[in-house]
C-alpha positions, 0 to 999 in steps of 0.5 A: 878381707878389703871392704869391697869384697866384704860388701861382696860377700855380704850380698852373696850371702842375701841372695842365699837367704832371701827365700828362706826369710818371711817376716819383717823381724827375720828381715832385721835380724838376719839382713838389716842389723848384720848390714850395719854391723859391717859397716862397722857400727856396734848393733848390740850397744843401744847408746849407738844403735838404738832399736825402736827409738822414739820420735814424737810427731806433733800430738802423736806420742811415742812414735816409734822409728825401727832404729836410729844411729848416734853419731858423736852423741847426737842421733845421726841416721834414721832407719825404717825397716820393712819386711823382704817381701814389702814393696818400699814405694809406699813406705816413705812417708812414714820416714818422712814424718819422723825425720823433721823431729830429729837432729838426724840427717839421714834416713833410711828406708829398707827391706834387707835387700834395697837401701833408699837413702834420704836427706833434705836437699830441697827443705832444711829439716823436711826429707826429700821424697825422692832419695839421693842414693838407692843401692840393691845388695842383689844388683850391686855396682862398683859405683854403690860400694864407693858410696856404701863405704860413705857411710861406715862408721869409721869414715862417716863425714856428713859435710862429704855426704850432703856435698855429694848427695845433690850430685847423686840424687840429680844424676841418678834421675838423670840415669833413670830417665835416659835408660827409659828413653833408650829402651822405649822412646817417648813422643817427646825425645823423638821429636826432639831428635827429628827436629835437630835436622832429621826431619824438617817435615810436620811430626805427626803420630804417623811419623813419631811411630815410624821413627820410634824403631829407628831411634832406638835401633840407632842408639843401640849401634852408638853405645855398640860402637861406644863399648867396641871402641873402649874394649880396643882401646884396651885389648891395644894397650900392651900394659893391660894385657900384660896384667892379666896373664896370671888371671888366664890361660891358652893352649899354646897352638891356639890363637886367641882372636880379639873378638874372643878377647872382647867376649872375656873382659865383657863377661868379666865386667858383668860378673865382677859385679858379683864375685871377684873378677880374678875368679874368672878365667878363660880357656880357648880351644879348637872348638869354642871359646870357654869363660870359666870360674875358678879356671876350672873346666867343669865350672864353664860359665859359658862358651863362645862361638864367634865366626864370621858369619855366626855368632853366639853364646851358649850358657846352661840354664838352671837345669844344666840344659845348653841354650843357644843365644845368637848375638849380631855384635860381641858387645850384645853380650852384655844382653845376656847379663841376666842369664849370666848371672843366674849360670854363676850363681848355679855354679858357686851355690 
């Protein structure tokens, strides 16, 4: 099995187990140790994966880190483990104290679901306050798996990790700021846009408040346009369509529209974070365009209705009640990510 699929399998395992785990010890044995085992470390070899590693801090003797990973006879990674129910925001300071007293270059803070990776980009031998990488196993992205793979025992190279850590850290911070600004534009961001020739008058609070919904709508429209352009490029590429023919089925007498194919690719992109995208199929009918799991009509993920004057999706909830979601653009399906993932989880339970 390829590493990517192993990680996705593990993510599904975490989702199944999370509600049954209530203590720190259970978190360690059921989630954290198996995660590092997945990365190739011998978690039962104390010479490689040391539990309760002693890291004396100043006058405090006998301070212990939950785990230390030794690579090439040198302690390289420190791991602070918390219960699955713990909020990690308040625990970084503990790992911070340990970091400078060892040879470790990587600190990891985790509750078995969230993994925060730290190093010393700002000041040598002093752990940064902010992580350079954060992974959520319940919301894995393809880019996350690429980064996780760098920490595998067989791939581990501290120079490679350190060289990419800076870009990861600052890119992540920028993406977070952009996400917040796009979702709820701040006064300063609105002023910045208005000063680009949009509005020449005095930017009073009333003016800022007036333009806030306009800016938000413009951002969403621009993003939707970019998505549609990329989808159209893919749909107009015969090679890409040919490569998908083994994954999809349709009746000979039904014409599948470009918009319907767009909806299929969007749902596929969303759910590829949780399963192998080759498990997602579509079936076009005279009544609706269905998107299926494992090509089984009894395991339909959603049904898509795309007419000139009305567009909507039907997605069953956990009680199998069919919920209708109106959309304006096909790309608005991205806004239904949570509902689609929950539907998939209910299907494959």
